[in-house]
Backbone and ligand atoms as CSV (ligand in chain L), in Angstrom:
chain,resi,resn,atom,element,x,y,z
A,1,MET,N,N,17.395,-2.561,4.639
A,1,MET,CA,C,16.440,-3.634,4.684
A,1,MET,C,C,15.281,-3.267,3.650
A,2,VAL,N,N,14.960,-4.311,2.921
A,2,VAL,CA,C,13.991,-3.824,1.794
A,2,VAL,C,C,12.617,-3.361,2.351
A,3,LEU,N,N,11.991,-4.012,3.361
A,3,LEU,CA,C,10.726,-3.737,3.920
A,3,LEU,C,C,10.757,-2.214,4.373
A,4,THR,N,N,11.726,-1.986,5.252
A,4,THR,CA,C,11.931,-0.647,5.845
A,4,THR,C,C,12.154,0.451,4.517
A,5,ASP,N,N,12.736,0.205,3.544
A,5,ASP,CA,C,12.886,1.076,2.456
A,5,ASP,C,C,11.509,1.197,1.640
A,6,ILE,N,N,10.720,0.092,1.616
A,6,ILE,CA,C,9.284,0.189,1.089
A,6,ILE,C,C,8.595,1.157,1.985
A,7,VAL,N,N,8.545,0.829,3.190
A,7,VAL,CA,C,7.707,1.795,4.100
A,7,VAL,C,C,8.122,3.172,4.240
A,8,LEU,N,N,9.520,3.340,4.034
A,8,LEU,CA,C,9.955,4.795,4.005
A,8,LEU,C,C,10.000,5.487,2.459
A,9,ASP,N,N,9.386,4.741,1.616
A,9,ASP,CA,C,9.105,5.282,0.229
A,9,ASP,C,C,10.382,5.710,-0.448
A,10,LYS,N,N,11.410,4.886,-0.209
A,10,LYS,CA,C,12.602,5.010,-0.960
A,10,LYS,C,C,12.814,4.531,-2.267
A,11,CYS,N,N,13.780,5.071,-3.127
A,11,CYS,CA,C,14.074,4.461,-4.241
A,11,CYS,C,C,14.535,3.160,-4.281
A,12,PRO,N,N,14.141,2.091,-5.087
A,12,PRO,CA,C,14.897,0.952,-5.019
A,12,PRO,C,C,16.297,0.704,-5.449
A,13,ARG,N,N,16.741,1.584,-6.343
A,13,ARG,CA,C,18.179,1.748,-6.765
A,13,ARG,C,C,19.000,2.159,-5.608
A,14,CYS,N,N,18.807,3.416,-5.314
A,14,CYS,CA,C,19.717,4.253,-4.524
A,14,CYS,C,C,19.496,4.344,-2.988
A,15,LYS,N,N,18.152,4.075,-2.773
A,15,LYS,CA,C,17.726,4.064,-1.260
A,15,LYS,C,C,17.785,5.517,-0.854
A,16,GLU,N,N,17.761,6.523,-1.669
A,16,GLU,CA,C,17.731,7.814,-1.101
A,16,GLU,C,C,16.667,8.664,-1.479
A,17,GLY,N,N,16.326,8.785,-2.789
A,17,GLY,CA,C,15.261,9.459,-3.359
A,17,GLY,C,C,13.848,8.896,-2.981
A,18,LEU,N,N,12.868,9.694,-2.960
A,18,LEU,CA,C,11.481,9.347,-2.591
A,18,LEU,C,C,10.791,8.996,-3.895
A,19,VAL,N,N,9.984,8.034,-3.846
A,19,VAL,CA,C,9.190,7.495,-4.953
A,19,VAL,C,C,7.879,8.425,-5.167
A,20,PHE,N,N,7.284,8.803,-4.115
A,20,PHE,CA,C,6.142,9.590,-4.078
A,20,PHE,C,C,6.480,11.043,-3.658
A,21,GLN,N,N,5.692,11.982,-4.208
A,21,GLN,CA,C,5.949,13.341,-4.000
A,21,GLN,C,C,5.680,13.771,-2.551
A,22,ASN,N,N,4.860,13.049,-1.981
A,22,ASN,CA,C,4.437,13.213,-0.464
A,22,ASN,C,C,4.772,11.959,0.193
A,23,SER,N,N,5.577,12.010,1.264
A,23,SER,CA,C,5.869,10.790,1.835
A,23,SER,C,C,5.019,10.411,3.049
A,24,ASN,N,N,3.946,11.091,3.260
A,24,ASN,CA,C,3.061,10.713,4.304
A,24,ASN,C,C,2.159,9.563,3.840
A,25,LEU,N,N,2.280,8.374,4.512
A,25,LEU,CA,C,1.581,7.295,4.118
A,25,LEU,C,C,0.126,7.224,4.172
A,26,PHE,N,N,-0.435,8.178,5.061
A,26,PHE,CA,C,-1.828,8.229,5.233
A,26,PHE,C,C,-2.433,9.463,4.676
A,27,ALA,N,N,-1.780,10.113,3.712
A,27,ALA,CA,C,-2.424,11.128,2.976
A,27,ALA,C,C,-3.506,10.782,2.310
A,28,TYR,N,N,-4.722,11.381,2.627
A,28,TYR,CA,C,-6.047,11.080,1.982
A,28,TYR,C,C,-6.296,12.043,0.788
A,29,LYS,N,N,-5.305,11.948,-0.159
A,29,LYS,CA,C,-5.406,12.627,-1.385
A,29,LYS,C,C,-4.710,11.723,-2.343
A,30,VAL,N,N,-5.058,12.018,-3.739
A,30,VAL,CA,C,-4.191,11.244,-4.612
A,30,VAL,C,C,-2.729,11.777,-4.685
A,31,VAL,N,N,-1.846,10.932,-4.336
A,31,VAL,CA,C,-0.399,11.219,-4.277
A,31,VAL,C,C,0.233,10.999,-5.570
A,32,LYS,N,N,0.951,11.889,-6.234
A,32,LYS,CA,C,1.596,11.571,-7.394
A,32,LYS,C,C,2.826,10.956,-7.000
A,33,MET,N,N,3.235,10.097,-8.120
A,33,MET,CA,C,4.656,9.482,-7.979
A,33,MET,C,C,5.651,10.171,-8.906
A,34,ASN,N,N,6.738,10.383,-8.389
A,34,ASN,CA,C,7.830,11.052,-9.286
A,34,ASN,C,C,8.091,10.122,-10.392
A,35,ALA,N,N,8.390,10.689,-11.726
A,35,ALA,CA,C,8.544,10.093,-12.767
A,35,ALA,C,C,10.067,9.310,-12.726
A,36,LYS,N,N,10.892,9.960,-12.165
A,36,LYS,CA,C,12.218,9.400,-11.915
A,36,LYS,C,C,12.697,9.858,-10.486
A,37,CYS,N,N,13.620,9.083,-10.181
A,37,CYS,CA,C,14.288,9.215,-8.709
A,37,CYS,C,C,15.088,10.832,-8.797
A,38,PRO,N,N,14.618,11.430,-7.776
A,38,PRO,CA,C,15.301,12.807,-7.710
A,38,PRO,C,C,16.851,12.644,-7.452
A,39,CYS,N,N,17.331,11.679,-6.867
A,39,CYS,CA,C,18.711,11.488,-6.633
A,39,CYS,C,C,19.611,10.911,-7.735
A,40,CYS,N,N,19.161,9.605,-8.250
A,40,CYS,CA,C,19.891,8.849,-9.233
A,40,CYS,C,C,19.308,8.694,-10.584
A,41,GLN,N,N,18.038,9.441,-10.713
A,41,GLN,CA,C,17.336,9.578,-12.055
A,41,GLN,C,C,16.782,8.143,-12.545
A,42,TYR,N,N,16.667,7.217,-11.750
A,42,TYR,CA,C,16.208,5.929,-11.946
A,42,TYR,C,C,14.736,5.997,-12.146
A,43,SER,N,N,14.182,5.550,-13.362
A,43,SER,CA,C,12.849,5.706,-13.915
A,43,SER,C,C,11.784,4.800,-13.102
A,44,PHE,N,N,10.744,5.385,-12.606
A,44,PHE,CA,C,9.715,4.538,-11.886
A,44,PHE,C,C,8.519,4.164,-12.741
A,45,THR,N,N,8.572,4.582,-14.013
A,45,THR,CA,C,7.688,4.333,-14.923
A,45,THR,C,C,8.319,3.325,-16.076
A,46,LYS,N,N,8.229,1.911,-15.810
A,46,LYS,CA,C,8.848,1.070,-16.741
A,46,LYS,C,C,8.287,1.014,-17.920
A,47,GLU,N,N,6.842,0.907,-18.008
A,47,GLU,CA,C,6.123,0.882,-19.329
A,47,GLU,C,C,4.730,1.218,-19.122
A,48,PRO,N,N,4.090,1.609,-20.067
A,48,PRO,CA,C,2.582,1.888,-19.802
A,48,PRO,C,C,1.829,0.849,-19.217
A,49,GLY,N,N,1.098,1.049,-18.147
A,49,GLY,CA,C,0.338,0.137,-17.451
A,49,GLY,C,C,1.034,-0.874,-16.644
A,50,PHE,N,N,2.229,-0.377,-16.264
A,50,PHE,CA,C,3.125,-1.260,-15.399
A,50,PHE,C,C,2.479,-1.430,-13.984
A,51,TYR,N,N,1.826,-0.434,-13.406
A,51,TYR,CA,C,1.277,-0.480,-12.052
A,51,TYR,C,C,-0.156,-1.073,-12.156
A,52,TRP,N,N,-0.623,-1.740,-13.184
A,52,TRP,CA,C,-1.845,-2.472,-13.149
A,52,TRP,C,C,-1.634,-3.761,-12.213
A,53,GLY,N,N,-0.419,-4.243,-12.206
A,53,GLY,CA,C,-0.065,-5.404,-11.415
A,53,GLY,C,C,-0.131,-5.133,-9.918
A,54,ALA,N,N,0.031,-3.992,-9.571
A,54,ALA,CA,C,-0.030,-3.576,-8.165
A,54,ALA,C,C,-1.309,-3.811,-7.713
A,55,MET,N,N,-2.418,-3.897,-8.380
A,55,MET,CA,C,-3.805,-4.363,-7.953
A,55,MET,C,C,-3.756,-5.629,-7.148
A,56,TYR,N,N,-2.941,-6.449,-7.581
A,56,TYR,CA,C,-2.976,-7.887,-6.961
A,56,TYR,C,C,-2.346,-7.768,-5.492
A,57,VAL,N,N,-1.308,-6.781,-5.428
A,57,VAL,CA,C,-0.669,-6.448,-4.017
A,57,VAL,C,C,-1.663,-5.871,-3.103
A,58,SER,N,N,-2.352,-4.746,-3.724
A,58,SER,CA,C,-3.309,-4.107,-3.000
A,58,SER,C,C,-4.487,-5.167,-2.520
A,59,TYR,N,N,-4.961,-5.872,-3.376
A,59,TYR,CA,C,-5.857,-6.840,-2.988
A,59,TYR,C,C,-5.676,-7.889,-1.891
A,60,GLY,N,N,-4.328,-8.182,-1.867
A,60,GLY,CA,C,-3.755,-9.062,-0.783
A,60,GLY,C,C,-3.759,-8.323,0.496
A,61,LEU,N,N,-3.198,-7.215,0.382
A,61,LEU,CA,C,-3.121,-6.285,1.736
A,61,LEU,C,C,-4.401,-5.888,2.259
A,62,SER,N,N,-5.363,-5.491,1.400
A,62,SER,CA,C,-6.820,-5.293,1.961
A,62,SER,C,C,-7.563,-6.616,2.423
A,63,THR,N,N,-7.320,-7.567,1.859
A,63,THR,CA,C,-7.818,-8.864,2.296
A,63,THR,C,C,-7.152,-9.269,3.700
A,64,LEU,N,N,-5.970,-9.125,3.806
A,64,LEU,CA,C,-5.202,-9.363,5.091
A,64,LEU,C,C,-5.771,-8.424,6.288
A,65,GLU,N,N,-5.885,-7.039,5.776
A,65,GLU,CA,C,-6.456,-6.147,6.905
A,65,GLU,C,C,-7.952,-6.529,7.193
A,66,GLY,N,N,-8.688,-6.972,6.321
A,66,GLY,CA,C,-10.120,-7.369,6.527
A,66,GLY,C,C,-10.180,-8.562,7.459
A,67,VAL,N,N,-9.233,-9.650,7.265
A,67,VAL,CA,C,-9.202,-10.814,7.989
A,67,VAL,C,C,-8.774,-10.360,9.369
A,68,ILE,N,N,-7.796,-9.483,9.641
A,68,ILE,CA,C,-7.330,-9.198,10.927
A,68,ILE,C,C,-8.420,-8.380,11.679
A,69,ALA,N,N,-9.206,-7.549,10.958
A,69,ALA,CA,C,-10.288,-6.889,11.636
A,69,ALA,C,C,-11.250,-7.811,12.001
A,70,TYR,N,N,-11.814,-8.716,11.272
A,70,TYR,CA,C,-12.741,-9.867,11.582
A,70,TYR,C,C,-12.080,-10.641,12.890
A,71,ILE,N,N,-10.938,-11.109,12.889
A,71,ILE,CA,C,-10.401,-11.815,13.943
A,71,ILE,C,C,-10.598,-10.902,15.235
A,72,ILE,N,N,-10.278,-9.652,15.059
A,72,ILE,CA,C,-10.415,-8.808,16.427
A,72,ILE,C,C,-11.798,-8.654,16.713
A,73,CYS,N,N,-12.781,-8.421,15.823
A,73,CYS,CA,C,-14.223,-8.430,16.142
A,73,CYS,C,C,-14.542,-9.739,16.879
A,74,ARG,N,N,-14.059,-10.837,16.379
A,74,ARG,CA,C,-14.346,-12.261,17.088
A,74,ARG,C,C,-13.829,-12.240,18.490
A,75,LEU,N,N,-12.633,-11.876,18.602
A,75,LEU,CA,C,-11.895,-11.814,19.978
A,75,LEU,C,C,-12.620,-10.843,20.852
A,76,LEU,N,N,-13.285,-9.776,20.379
A,76,LEU,CA,C,-13.864,-8.862,21.234
A,76,LEU,C,C,-15.362,-9.211,21.570
A,77,GLY,N,N,-15.705,-10.428,21.053
A,77,GLY,CA,C,-16.956,-11.116,21.492
A,77,GLY,C,C,-17.926,-10.995,20.514
A,78,ASN,N,N,-17.831,-10.655,19.185
A,78,ASN,CA,C,-18.991,-10.565,18.187
A,78,ASN,C,C,-19.234,-11.971,17.812
A,79,THR,N,N,-20.365,-12.411,17.373
A,79,THR,CA,C,-20.739,-13.656,16.992
A,79,THR,C,C,-20.236,-13.594,15.355
A,80,ALA,N,N,-20.175,-14.747,14.990
A,80,ALA,CA,C,-19.601,-15.092,13.591
A,80,ALA,C,C,-20.096,-14.200,12.389
A,81,PHE,N,N,-21.505,-14.092,12.576
A,81,PHE,CA,C,-22.135,-13.468,11.326
A,81,PHE,C,C,-22.863,-12.238,11.858
A,82,ASP,N,N,-22.305,-11.504,12.834
A,82,ASP,CA,C,-22.894,-10.368,13.188
A,82,ASP,C,C,-22.766,-9.263,12.269
A,83,PRO,N,N,-23.875,-8.499,11.705
A,83,PRO,CA,C,-23.643,-7.419,10.812
A,83,PRO,C,C,-22.533,-6.310,11.128
A,84,VAL,N,N,-22.309,-6.260,12.415
A,84,VAL,CA,C,-21.429,-5.158,12.746
A,84,VAL,C,C,-19.979,-5.610,12.227
A,85,ASN,N,N,-19.666,-6.871,12.160
A,85,ASN,CA,C,-18.318,-7.424,11.694
A,85,ASN,C,C,-18.225,-6.675,10.246
A,86,LEU,N,N,-19.217,-6.885,9.548
A,86,LEU,CA,C,-19.123,-6.456,8.096
A,86,LEU,C,C,-18.822,-5.035,7.901
A,87,TRP,N,N,-19.326,-4.223,8.570
A,87,TRP,CA,C,-19.146,-2.616,8.558
A,87,TRP,C,C,-17.828,-2.341,9.181
A,88,ILE,N,N,-17.332,-3.020,10.262
A,88,ILE,CA,C,-15.942,-2.845,10.665
A,88,ILE,C,C,-14.962,-3.190,9.681
A,89,VAL,N,N,-15.165,-4.434,8.979
A,89,VAL,CA,C,-14.302,-4.789,7.918
A,89,VAL,C,C,-14.115,-3.897,6.901
A,90,ILE,N,N,-15.354,-3.347,6.341
A,90,ILE,CA,C,-15.353,-2.419,5.360
A,90,ILE,C,C,-14.651,-1.152,5.684
A,91,GLY,N,N,-15.201,-0.636,6.904
A,91,GLY,CA,C,-14.452,0.634,7.367
A,91,GLY,C,C,-12.878,0.403,7.562
A,92,THR,N,N,-12.430,-0.663,7.893
A,92,THR,CA,C,-10.962,-0.903,8.097
A,92,THR,C,C,-10.298,-0.806,6.549
A,93,MET,N,N,-10.977,-1.477,5.694
A,93,MET,CA,C,-10.519,-1.494,4.268
A,93,MET,C,C,-10.443,-0.050,3.618
A,94,LEU,N,N,-11.576,0.753,4.038
A,94,LEU,CA,C,-11.555,2.116,3.483
A,94,LEU,C,C,-10.559,2.931,4.204
A,95,VAL,N,N,-10.255,2.895,5.538
A,95,VAL,CA,C,-9.195,3.530,6.210
A,95,VAL,C,C,-7.858,3.309,5.770
A,96,PHE,N,N,-7.589,2.067,5.375
A,96,PHE,CA,C,-6.357,1.630,4.888
A,96,PHE,C,C,-6.025,1.797,3.488
A,97,SER,N,N,-7.069,2.177,2.724
A,97,SER,CA,C,-6.929,2.232,1.155
A,97,SER,C,C,-5.821,3.055,0.686
A,98,PRO,N,N,-5.653,4.335,1.396
A,98,PRO,CA,C,-4.550,5.239,0.899
A,98,PRO,C,C,-3.111,4.569,1.149
A,99,LEU,N,N,-2.953,3.821,2.204
A,99,LEU,CA,C,-1.799,3.072,2.630
A,99,LEU,C,C,-1.620,2.000,1.642
A,100,ASN,N,N,-2.574,1.210,1.250
A,100,ASN,CA,C,-2.509,0.047,0.463
A,100,ASN,C,C,-2.350,0.635,-0.976
A,101,TYR,N,N,-2.628,1.695,-1.552
A,101,TYR,CA,C,-2.451,2.341,-2.743
A,101,TYR,C,C,-0.868,2.549,-2.901
A,102,ARG,N,N,-0.271,3.161,-1.953
A,102,ARG,CA,C,1.119,3.465,-1.891
A,102,ARG,C,C,1.919,2.229,-1.806
A,103,LEU,N,N,1.655,1.407,-0.834
A,103,LEU,CA,C,2.504,0.193,-0.425
A,103,LEU,C,C,2.376,-0.856,-1.552
A,104,SER,N,N,1.212,-1.025,-2.217
A,104,SER,CA,C,1.124,-1.777,-3.127
A,104,SER,C,C,2.067,-1.332,-4.436
A,105,ARG,N,N,2.045,-0.141,-4.786
A,105,ARG,CA,C,2.990,0.344,-5.993
A,105,ARG,C,C,4.272,0.192,-5.577
A,106,LEU,N,N,4.681,0.491,-4.260
A,106,LEU,CA,C,6.113,0.310,-3.915
A,106,LEU,C,C,6.535,-1.126,-3.925
A,107,VAL,N,N,5.604,-2.101,-3.477
A,107,VAL,CA,C,6.021,-3.387,-3.537
A,107,VAL,C,C,6.237,-3.912,-4.847
A,108,TRP,N,N,5.301,-3.458,-5.742
A,108,TRP,CA,C,5.323,-3.815,-7.245
A,108,TRP,C,C,6.644,-3.168,-7.930
A,109,LEU,N,N,6.966,-2.126,-7.511
A,109,LEU,CA,C,8.188,-1.466,-8.142
A,109,LEU,C,C,9.369,-2.323,-7.511
A,110,TYR,N,N,9.540,-2.550,-6.274
A,110,TYR,CA,C,10.560,-3.328,-5.796
A,110,TYR,C,C,10.667,-4.787,-6.318
A,111,ILE,N,N,9.613,-5.363,-6.660
A,111,ILE,CA,C,9.705,-6.761,-7.242
A,111,ILE,C,C,10.269,-6.630,-8.602
A,112,PHE,N,N,10.005,-5.727,-9.352
A,112,PHE,CA,C,10.488,-5.593,-10.722
A,112,PHE,C,C,11.718,-4.687,-11.031
A,113,SER,N,N,12.487,-4.452,-9.816
A,113,SER,CA,C,13.518,-3.651,-10.197
A,113,SER,C,C,14.850,-4.277,-9.651
L,1,ZN,ZN,ZN,17.362,6.553,-6.718
């Protein structure tokens, strides 16, 4: 299944090799991508600037996480314009940013492969 392969960091062609050199989704460091699949040699670098488009996916993911955090704040009893909501939403987006970085690149790669 495609979603499982994306989360597990698998190559879009062979579903065996890893796209990133470290498969930990919450690694808080810059994680490098493999240039090619270690199993089938499928190139993960399509063209220069290919992953700029992954910013759109990352934007969507972080917005979704922020909206979910805001809804949870409201369900826990915070008022609509409580400043605490803002800090919780920003904190949520920062905590999930390494995950968004990887997932957005993987989604972008799967879309165009
Ligand atoms: Zn492969």
